N, C-alpha and C positions, 0 to 999 in steps of 0.2 A: 166127390173125387178129389184126391190130393193135388194141391198146387205146388208141391215141393219140386224144386228144379234139381237137375242132375248133379250140379256142383255146388249146391247151397253149402255155405260154411267153409269151403275150401279156399286156401290161399294159393294162388298159381303164379309162379315166376315164369314169364315168357321172355326168352332172350332172342333178340333179333325181331322185336315186335313193332318196329317203326314202319314197316311196309310189308307188302306181299303176303306171304303165307303167315308170318308171325302176327301181322295185323288182323288177318282174317281169323286166326285162332283166338286172339284176344277178344274180338267181337263175339265170337261163338261162346267163349267161356263166360263173358259178362252176361250174355243172354241166359245162361244156365246158372247164374247166381254166384260165380266165383268172385273173390276179391283179387284184383290184379296187381302184380308188380311187373311193370313194363320196363325191360332193359334193352338198351340199343347203344351202339357207338354214337349215334345221333340222338342226343337228348331231346332236341326239339321235336323230332319224329315220334319219339316214345311218348312225349306229352300230347302230341296230336292224337295218337292212338287212344290214350287214356281218355281224352275228351270225347272222342268218338264213341267210346264205350260208356259214356256217362259216369265216369269214376274220377273226375277231377278232385272230389272231396275224399272218397273212401280209398281210392287206389293210390299207387305210388309209381312215379317215373324215375328211372335211374340211368346214369351213363355207365357203359361197360365195354371195355376192350377185352373180349373173351379170350384173346391170345395171352393175356396177363393172368397167370394163375393166382397171383396175390389179390388182384382186383375181384376175381371170382370168389375167393374165400371171404374177402371183406364185405362183398355185396350180400352173400348169404348170411353172414353174422349180423349185418345190419338189419336185414329183413326179418330174421328170427324164424318163427314157424313157417315152413313151406310144405304144402301138402302135394303139390304138383309142380314139376319142372318140365317146361317144354323148351328145347333148344333148337331154334331155327337159324342161328347165325351160321353163315357160310360164305365162302368166296370161291370163284372159279376163274383161273387164268387160261386163256386159249393160246396154245403154242403147239406147232408141229412137234412130235415126240423127239426129233433130233435137235430141237432148238430149246428144249427145256433146260433152264439154268438152275444150279443149286439154290440160288437166291429165291427164284420163283417157286421152286418145289417147297422150300422151307416156309415161305409166306403162306401158301395154301394149307400146309399141314399145321402151321401155328394156330390158325383159326379153326379149321375143320376137324382136326384131331386133338391137338393139345387142348384147345378151348373146350371141345365137347367132353373130353375126359375130366378136366379139372373142375368145370362147373357141375358136372354130375357127381364127382367125388365130394365136392363141398356140400351140395344139397343133400346127398345120401347120409352123411354123418348125422345130421339131425333126424332125418327120416328113420334111420335104424334105431336110434335112441328111443323114438316115440312109437316105433312099431307100426308105422304107416307111411306110404309114399308112393307116388306115381311118377316115373320118369319117362319122358318121351324124347327121343332124338329123331331128327330128320336126316334120312339118308337118301339114296338115289338108285334107280335101276342101273346107273352107270357103274356102280360097284361090281355088277356081274356081267358087264358088257365090254366090248373092246372099242375105245374111243381114243384114237391116237392124237387127236388134236387137243384133248384135255385129259391127258393121262394122269396128271397130278391130282386133279379133282376126283377122278374115278378111283384112284388108289386111296385117297383119303376117305372116301365114303366106304370103301371096303374095310378100312380100319374102324370106322364108326360101327359097322355091323359087328365086328369083333368086340368092341367095347361094350356094346349092348348085351351080347351074350355073356360076357364076363360079369357084368353088373347083375344081370338076372339070376345067375347061378350064386353069386356071393350074397345077395341081399333078399332073395325070395323068401327065405326062412324068417326074415324079420318083418314081413309084411310090406316089402317094398318091391314093386314090379318095375321092370325096365323093358321098354319096347321101342320099336321105331316105325316111322312111316316113310315110304318111298314114293314121293310124288313123281309123276311122269312130267310131260311137257305142259307146264302151266301157262296161263295167260299172264302177261305182264312180268314185272320184276326182273330177277336175274336171268331168266330165260331170254327175254328180249335183248338184254345187254350181251349175253353170250352169243346170240345169233348175229349181232352187229360185229362182234369180234371174229366170228366164223367167216363172215363175209370178207373180212381182210385177208384171211388165210386161204380161202377157197376161190376167191374171185367172183363168187356169186353175190347177188345183192341180198340184203337181209330179208326182203320180202319174198324172193325166190326160195331162200332157205326155209323160211317160216312155212311157206306153202308145201314144199317137198317133205319137210319133217313132220308136218301134220298129216298129209295125204298117206304117208307110209305107215301110219299107226293102225293097228287092228280095229280100234274104234277111232275113226279119222276126225278127231276134234281135240282141242286143247282142254285140259281139265282146269276148272275154276278153283282158286284158292279156297273159296267158301265150301266147296265140296270136300276138299282134303281136310278142312278144319273139323268137319263132322266126325272124322276118324279120330282126331285128337280128343274131341269131347267123349266119345265112347271109351277110348283107352283110359281116360281119367276117371270114368264113372265106375260105380259099384258093379255094373254089368260085366265089366272086363277084369274082375278081381282075380280070376284064375288064368288070365293071359299074361305070359311072362317069357321074355326072350324072343318075342315074335316081331316079324316085319310085315306091316300092312302095306301091300302094293296098291297104289292109286295111279296106275300107269296106262290103263286101257289095253294091256297086253303087250306094251312096248318091248319088254325084255324077252318075249317070246318070238318076236319077228326078226 
């Protein structure tokens, strides 16, 4: 029986790999044989992820402000060959819709949309030249739902969905697929921070909100980052070679309720 791993020989750039879903994907990719480039605004966190993956020797940790298009381009040039790009970098600001400021809107879009587009564009140039690549963006069920307390985040993820479709059509003929994963309410990370901020807006405690927002799900539990990471493994593998422009929902049916 072959012992070949799903991502043997692949170089994977994972943006936002310092914690949460990005860290979980890095761990899953390392298990499947990928050589990692872990990029994060927090370089120390990226290095910790690399160490947890057992790649302090073969892997690379880099600092990246994804909202800076020049930094995105420079990181890709420095890395060289990239087979898989996973972009997990994101931010969410909680404000009632009548209190959203232009500055807050631009801050969210700089990371979630500008960053998502220009890191994808930078990686795709080399992928198109080589005739192979897998690009995975992280979107959200919020893109299709009404969330008046974080309208900027929801709108930014709708823009990510559009970017994914555009890239899929543009580069599919060159052997480059572009897909997305929409995690629902995960354990830890940004969701916990978001619910703390929601408690400020709603007057409910974070614990109350967490319980309510979990109980109301069709599958009434939070999804683990490690579960979502398995979808990222599959999309980067040869098994998903004909999957392009798709959105894999890991929401427990959240967007249906």
